[in-house]
Structure formats: structure tokens, C-alpha cells
C-alpha positions as CSV (number, residue, x, y, z in Angstrom):
1,M,1.3,-15.6,-26.4
2,H,3.8,-16.4,-23.7
3,A,3.0,-18.8,-20.9
4,S,3.6,-15.9,-18.3
5,D,1.1,-13.9,-20.1
6,D,-1.7,-16.5,-19.5
7,V,-4.7,-15.3,-17.6
8,R,-6.8,-17.6,-15.3
9,W,-9.9,-17.0,-13.5
10,T,-10.7,-19.1,-10.6
11,V,-14.6,-19.2,-10.5
12,E,-17.0,-20.9,-7.6
13,L,-20.1,-22.0,-9.5
14,N,-23.2,-22.8,-7.4
15,P,-25.3,-26.3,-8.0
16,G,-27.5,-25.4,-11.1
17,T,-25.9,-22.4,-12.2
18,V,-25.2,-21.8,-16.1
19,L,-22.4,-20.3,-17.4
20,R,-21.9,-19.7,-21.2
21,L,-18.1,-19.6,-22.3
22,P,-16.6,-18.9,-25.8
23,P,-15.1,-21.7,-27.8
24,G,-11.3,-22.3,-26.9
25,T,-11.7,-21.8,-23.2
26,T,-9.9,-24.2,-21.0
27,V,-12.1,-25.4,-18.2
28,G,-10.2,-27.3,-15.3
29,C,-12.4,-28.7,-12.3
30,R,-10.5,-28.0,-9.0
31,A,-13.5,-29.3,-6.9
32,G,-17.1,-30.5,-7.2
33,S,-18.6,-31.4,-10.7
34,V,-19.8,-29.6,-13.8
35,W,-21.7,-30.6,-17.0
36,L,-20.3,-29.1,-20.2
37,T,-22.2,-28.8,-23.6
38,E,-20.4,-28.0,-26.6
39,Y,-22.8,-26.9,-29.2
40,R,-20.7,-27.4,-32.1
41,P,-19.5,-30.4,-32.5
42,G,-22.4,-31.2,-30.1
43,R,-20.4,-32.9,-27.3
44,D,-21.2,-33.3,-23.6
45,V,-18.6,-33.6,-21.1
46,L,-18.8,-34.2,-17.3
47,L,-16.0,-32.8,-15.2
48,A,-15.1,-33.9,-11.7
49,A,-12.3,-32.5,-9.4
50,G,-9.1,-32.9,-11.4
51,D,-10.3,-33.2,-14.7
52,V,-9.5,-30.4,-17.5
53,H,-11.2,-29.8,-21.0
54,T,-10.3,-27.5,-23.6
55,A,-13.6,-26.7,-25.6
56,G,-12.3,-27.1,-29.2
57,G,-15.7,-26.8,-31.2
58,A,-17.0,-23.7,-33.3
59,G,-19.8,-22.7,-30.8
60,P,-20.3,-21.7,-27.3
61,V,-19.7,-23.8,-24.3
62,V,-22.3,-24.0,-21.6
63,V,-21.1,-25.2,-18.1
64,T,-23.5,-26.2,-15.5
65,G,-22.7,-26.7,-11.9
66,R,-24.0,-30.3,-10.8
67,A,-22.6,-29.6,-7.3
68,A,-20.8,-26.6,-5.7
69,A,-17.6,-26.6,-8.0
70,S,-14.4,-24.4,-8.0
71,L,-13.1,-24.2,-11.7
72,V,-10.2,-22.7,-13.3
73,L,-10.8,-21.1,-16.7
74,G,-8.1,-20.0,-19.1
75,A,-7.8,-18.9,-22.7
76,A,-5.1,-20.3,-25.2
77,D,-4.7,-17.1,-27.3
78,D,-5.8,-13.3,-26.9
79,S,-8.9,-13.5,-29.2
80,V,-10.3,-16.1,-26.8
81,G,-9.0,-14.1,-23.7
82,R,-10.9,-11.3,-25.1
83,R,-14.2,-13.0,-25.5
84,L,-13.7,-15.2,-22.1
85,L,-13.2,-11.6,-20.5
86,R,-16.4,-10.5,-22.0
87,A,-18.3,-13.5,-20.9
88,M,-17.2,-13.5,-17.4
89,G,-18.1,-9.8,-17.0
90,E,-21.7,-10.5,-18.3
91,A,-21.9,-13.5,-16.2
92,C,-21.2,-11.8,-13.1
93,I,-23.8,-9.2,-13.8
94,R,-26.5,-11.6,-14.8
95,L,-25.8,-14.2,-12.1
96,G,-24.8,-12.2,-9.1
97,N,-24.6,-14.6,-6.2
98,G,-24.5,-17.7,-8.3
99,L,-20.9,-17.0,-9.3
100,R,-17.8,-15.5,-7.6
101,Q,-14.8,-15.2,-9.7
102,R,-11.1,-14.0,-9.0
103,G,-8.6,-13.0,-11.4
104,E,-5.0,-14.6,-11.4
105,R,-1.9,-13.6,-12.9
106,V,1.1,-13.6,-11.0
107,G,0.1,-11.1,-8.4
108,T,-2.1,-9.0,-10.7
109,G,-6.2,-8.9,-10.8
110,L,-8.6,-9.5,-13.4
111,H,-8.8,-5.8,-14.7
112,H,-6.2,-5.6,-17.3
113,R,-3.5,-7.5,-19.1
114,P,-1.1,-6.7,-22.0
115,G,-2.7,-7.2,-25.3
116,L,-6.2,-6.4,-23.9
117,P,-7.6,-2.9,-23.9
118,A,-8.3,-1.5,-20.6
119,R,-11.9,-1.0,-19.4
């Protein structure tokens, strides 16, 4: 995967909102703070504005908003990107107003990128 193919999502997470992400997701906190729990290896991480963490475990990552937070989510490769895209779609349906997302990729939206099937 080339750096120009990277897809990032900017997500605004309300306090108390819980977001479940696949392992391999990179979470960058632009504003506010969030609590990350990696099920395997069983690690907790607190992110504040300016912090970045890549979940390297084998299990899902749970992100909980502690204060209104602005996050940037990214995927290191296509398989993580597919799982992250699916997780973001499910989160938008489940959370409604608790989550707002915006796709970023050099002038394109969240809908499709090379290497991922169009939905």
C-alpha cells in the first residue's frame, strides 16, 4: 500500500460514546481525550490531544470518549482498512448522534478507494 492510498477518517466522539475498532487501527487524538482498551494483549491507553496509538493486539479495540474528542482513524493496510470501513459503517448506524465522521483522502470521500470493493 502506498502512502498516497492511505485513507483516514476524522471522527468526533461525544463523551461516553463507545466505538469498537479492529486491531491494527491507528487512533490519533486531535482534541479532547479517549480511553482505549485492547482486549488482546489486555492493555489500556489514555489518549489526549496530540497522542497517537496503533492497536497491535489480536483482538478488537474499544475506544470510549472521556471528553468530546476529535479523532483521526487510519489503517496500515487493506485488510485492516476493510475491517475499519465495516466497523465505521456499523458504528454510524448504531450510534447515530454520538458519532460524526468525515472521510479524507486527497479530495475524495469515504465511499470508495482503490483496493476496496464499492458498496
